[in-house]
C-alpha positions as CSV (number, residue, x, y, z in Angstrom):
1,X,100.8,88.9,103.9
2,X,99.5,91.8,105.7
3,X,96.9,94.1,103.9
4,X,98.1,97.9,105.1
5,X,96.3,100.9,104.7
6,X,98.0,104.5,103.9
7,X,96.4,105.5,107.3
8,X,98.1,102.8,108.9
9,X,102.0,103.6,107.5
10,X,101.1,107.0,108.8
11,X,100.8,105.8,112.3
12,X,103.8,104.1,112.2
13,X,106.1,106.9,110.5
14,X,104.8,109.3,113.5
15,X,105.2,106.9,116.0
16,X,108.8,106.7,114.9
17,X,109.6,110.4,113.7
18,X,109.0,110.7,117.8
19,X,112.3,108.9,118.4
20,X,114.3,111.8,119.2
21,X,117.4,110.3,117.0
22,X,115.1,109.7,114.2
23,X,113.4,113.8,114.3
24,X,116.6,114.7,113.8
25,X,117.0,112.8,110.2
26,X,115.4,112.8,106.7
27,X,113.4,109.6,106.9
28,X,110.7,107.7,104.3
29,X,108.8,104.8,104.0
30,X,109.6,103.3,100.1
31,X,109.5,100.6,98.1
32,X,106.9,98.1,97.4
33,X,105.5,98.6,100.9
34,X,104.5,101.7,99.2
35,X,103.7,100.6,95.9
36,X,101.7,97.6,97.4
37,X,99.8,99.8,99.7
38,X,98.3,101.7,96.6
39,X,97.9,99.0,94.3
40,X,95.6,97.2,96.8
41,X,98.3,94.5,97.4
42,X,99.5,92.4,100.2
43,X,102.5,93.6,101.7
44,X,105.3,91.1,102.7
45,X,108.2,93.8,104.0
46,X,109.0,97.7,105.0
47,X,111.9,99.5,103.6
48,X,112.9,102.7,105.4
49,X,115.4,104.5,104.3
50,X,117.4,107.7,106.1
51,X,119.8,110.2,105.2
52,X,123.5,109.9,106.7
53,X,125.9,112.6,105.8
54,X,126.8,112.8,101.6
55,X,130.5,112.5,101.5
56,X,131.2,109.5,103.6
57,X,135.3,109.8,103.2
58,X,135.5,113.2,104.9
59,X,132.6,112.3,107.0
60,X,132.8,109.0,108.2
61,X,132.7,109.1,111.9
62,X,129.9,111.0,111.9
63,X,128.3,108.7,109.5
64,X,128.9,105.8,111.1
65,X,127.6,107.5,114.6
66,X,124.9,108.4,112.8
67,X,123.8,104.8,112.1
68,X,124.8,103.3,115.5
69,X,122.3,106.2,117.4
70,X,119.8,105.1,114.2
71,X,119.7,101.4,115.0
72,X,120.4,101.7,118.8
73,X,117.2,103.7,118.9
74,X,115.2,100.9,116.7
75,X,116.7,97.8,119.0
76,X,114.8,99.6,122.0
77,X,111.8,100.6,120.0
78,X,111.2,96.7,118.7
79,X,111.4,93.8,120.8
80,X,114.3,92.1,119.1
81,X,117.6,93.7,117.8
82,X,118.2,94.5,114.5
83,X,120.8,92.7,112.2
84,X,123.6,93.9,109.8
85,X,123.7,93.1,106.5
86,X,127.2,93.7,105.5
87,X,126.6,92.3,102.1
88,X,124.9,95.7,100.8
89,X,127.4,97.7,102.4
90,X,127.9,99.6,99.5
91,X,125.7,99.9,96.0
92,X,127.6,101.7,93.1
93,X,129.0,105.3,93.3
94,X,126.8,108.8,93.2
95,X,128.0,111.8,91.0
96,X,130.2,112.9,94.1
97,X,131.7,109.3,93.8
98,X,130.2,108.4,97.3
99,X,128.6,105.1,97.8
100,X,124.5,105.2,97.2
101,X,124.0,103.0,99.8
102,X,126.0,102.5,103.2
103,X,124.4,99.7,105.1
104,X,121.4,97.8,105.3
105,X,119.8,96.9,109.0
106,X,117.3,94.5,109.1
107,X,114.4,93.5,112.2
108,X,112.0,90.2,111.6
109,X,109.2,91.9,113.5
110,X,108.3,95.4,113.9
111,X,104.5,97.1,112.6
112,X,101.6,95.2,112.2
113,X,105.0,92.5,112.8
114,X,105.9,92.7,109.6
115,X,109.9,92.7,108.9
116,X,112.1,96.0,108.3
117,X,114.8,96.9,106.4
118,X,116.0,100.2,107.7
119,X,118.9,101.9,104.2
120,X,121.2,104.3,105.0
121,X,121.6,106.0,101.9
122,X,123.4,109.6,101.0
123,X,121.1,111.7,99.8
124,X,117.5,113.3,101.0
125,X,115.4,110.2,100.5
126,X,112.8,112.2,98.7
127,X,115.6,112.5,96.2
128,X,116.5,109.3,96.4
129,X,113.3,107.1,95.7
130,X,112.7,109.8,92.3
131,X,116.7,109.3,90.9
132,X,117.5,105.7,91.9
133,X,114.4,104.0,91.7
134,X,114.3,101.9,88.4
135,X,110.7,101.2,87.8
136,X,108.0,103.6,87.5
137,X,105.2,102.2,89.3
138,X,108.0,101.8,92.0
139,X,108.5,105.7,92.7
140,X,105.9,105.9,95.4
141,X,107.3,106.9,98.9
142,X,105.8,108.3,102.8
143,X,107.7,110.7,104.1
144,X,107.0,114.3,105.6
145,X,104.5,116.3,104.2
146,X,102.3,112.7,103.9
147,X,102.0,110.5,100.5
148,X,104.3,111.1,97.2
149,X,104.1,109.7,93.9
150,X,106.0,110.8,90.6
151,X,104.5,111.5,87.4
152,X,106.2,107.8,86.6
153,X,104.4,106.1,89.1
154,X,101.3,108.1,87.7
155,X,101.5,107.1,84.6
156,X,102.1,103.1,85.2
157,X,99.4,103.5,87.5
158,X,96.7,104.3,85.7
159,X,97.6,102.7,82.3
160,X,98.9,99.2,84.4
161,X,102.4,99.5,83.1
162,X,106.1,99.0,84.4
163,X,108.5,101.4,82.5
164,X,111.8,101.5,83.4
165,X,112.8,104.0,83.9
166,X,116.7,103.3,84.9
167,X,120.2,103.4,83.4
168,X,120.0,101.5,80.2
169,X,123.3,100.2,81.3
170,X,121.7,98.5,84.4
171,X,118.6,96.6,82.6
172,X,120.3,93.2,83.0
173,X,121.1,93.8,86.7
174,X,117.6,95.1,86.9
175,X,116.0,91.9,85.4
176,X,115.8,90.7,88.6
177,X,113.2,93.3,89.7
178,X,111.4,93.1,86.5
179,X,111.2,89.6,87.1
180,X,109.3,90.0,90.8
181,X,107.2,92.9,89.5
182,X,105.9,90.9,86.6
183,X,105.0,88.4,89.4
184,X,103.0,90.9,91.2
185,X,101.3,92.4,88.5
186,X,100.6,89.5,85.8
187,X,98.4,91.6,83.1
188,X,100.1,94.8,83.2
189,X,102.7,95.6,80.0
190,X,106.0,96.2,80.4
191,X,107.7,99.5,78.8
192,X,111.0,100.0,77.7
193,X,111.4,96.5,79.0
194,X,111.0,93.1,77.6
195,X,108.8,90.8,80.0
196,X,111.4,88.5,81.8
197,X,110.9,84.8,80.1
198,X,109.1,82.4,82.0
199,X,111.3,79.8,83.8
């Protein structure tokens, strides 16, 4: 496990934003990597979210071309090629009826020798984190303008709580995520979500 800092993550973000293909894209680091940096936990991987056109049905060619460009640029930048995680092509539906997540690509070694997933979403990633991340403590990200957190994140961080703020009908689906959070933050209390039973 690697201990990262916000300045080190900013360094990597700025390197990626210098790649011509990524200069025209909205990208953020989000998920566990930013949460764990702020909570002074070891980071096990990096999640880089990138926006593709919002309407998959009418802009399919443009979306595919952009994804291919981004993956190609990162393949040249890293010392290995990305692997498609085809089982994660679509994740639910947005208000407009499109896919929330188009595709996920993975690299085993990137910055600080950490694995990284490149996650293509159909919204500005800054908005995606605020509207789609299911626990308050996870709503932290690094993108344009630097480090960002929501009030839900700050409340959880200050109170040492893990608050479920997602769709109530998705609690069962989110149970696995809750178990991972319980393991990482063993002394934090769950709110609006029963602490998963020990197995």
